[in-house]
C-alpha positions in Angstrom: 68.7 102.4 92.2 70.1 103.9 95.3 72.2 107.1 95.1 75.1 107.6 97.4 74.3 110.3 100.0 77.5 112.3 99.3 76.2 113.5 95.9 74.8 117.0 96.0 72.6 118.8 93.6 72.5 122.6 93.0 69.3 124.1 94.2 67.9 127.6 94.2 69.4 129.5 97.2 67.3 129.3 100.3 68.3 132.4 102.3 66.3 131.5 105.4 67.4 127.8 105.6 70.3 127.1 107.9 73.3 125.1 106.7 73.3 121.5 108.1 77.1 121.6 108.6 77.9 125.1 110.0 74.4 126.5 111.0 74.8 129.7 109.0 71.7 130.9 107.1 71.8 130.7 103.3 71.7 127.1 101.9 72.7 126.6 98.3 73.0 122.9 97.8 70.7 120.0 98.8 71.7 116.4 99.3 69.9 113.9 97.2 67.1 112.2 99.0 67.8 108.8 100.6 65.3 106.3 101.9 64.0 107.1 105.4 65.8 110.5 105.8 65.2 114.1 104.8 67.7 115.8 102.5 70.2 118.0 104.3 70.9 121.5 102.9 74.4 123.1 103.0 75.9 126.5 102.2 78.4 127.2 99.4 81.5 127.4 101.6 80.7 124.0 103.3 80.1 122.5 99.8 83.4 123.9 98.5 85.2 122.5 101.6 83.6 119.1 101.1 84.6 119.1 97.4 88.2 119.9 98.3 88.3 117.1 100.9 86.9 114.6 98.4 89.4 115.7 95.8 92.3 115.5 98.2 91.2 112.0 99.3 91.2 110.6 95.8 94.7 109.7 94.8 96.0 108.3 91.5 99.0 105.9 91.4 102.0 107.7 90.0 102.5 107.2 86.3 99.0 105.9 85.6 97.8 109.2 84.0 100.1 111.0 81.5 99.2 114.7 81.8 101.2 115.6 78.7 98.5 113.9 76.5 95.6 115.9 78.0 93.9 118.7 76.1 91.5 121.3 77.5 87.9 120.5 76.7 85.6 123.6 76.1 82.4 121.6 76.4 80.8 119.8 79.3 82.0 116.2 79.1 80.9 115.1 82.6 82.6 114.5 85.9 86.3 114.0 86.7 87.4 110.3 86.3 89.7 110.6 89.3 87.8 112.4 92.0 84.3 112.1 90.6 83.2 115.4 92.1 84.2 118.3 89.9 83.4 119.1 86.3 86.0 117.6 83.9 88.0 120.3 82.1 90.8 118.1 80.6 90.6 115.0 78.5 93.1 112.6 76.9 92.6 110.5 73.7 91.8 107.4 75.7 88.8 109.1 77.2 90.1 109.8 80.7 88.7 113.1 82.0 90.1 115.1 84.9 89.1 118.3 86.7 91.4 121.3 87.0 92.6 120.3 90.5 93.4 116.7 89.6 95.2 118.0 86.4 97.2 120.4 88.4 98.2 117.7 90.9 99.4 115.5 88.0 101.4 118.4 86.5 103.1 119.0 89.9 103.9 115.3 90.3 105.3 114.9 86.8 108.7 116.6 87.7 109.0 114.4 90.8 108.6 111.2 88.7 111.3 112.2 86.2 113.7 113.1 89.1 113.9 116.8 88.3 114.6 119.1 91.3 112.9 122.5 91.8 
């Protein structure tokens, strides 16, 4: 089974290893190994920026997820069903799980769908 190279694992911080993306010392995350290539290490700020880009790129069709049915989940239930990057913090009875950012985006889009003006 091959693992997509975009998935990152948390590693013990390596203060002397430079970040692959920005070159600053202090790598915290390591890319999963792929065939024929060494794993790249990145810092926390580059990882957070990559997560935000991935979450912004994943869009849901309006009306497909009803945020009024979601309840906060205190336990770890896995990754977000929308972006697939962040830890899921909200879940609906049908089993759809979303992270805080995707939930917030759904809450902000809800008034637009109903025609309410801010």
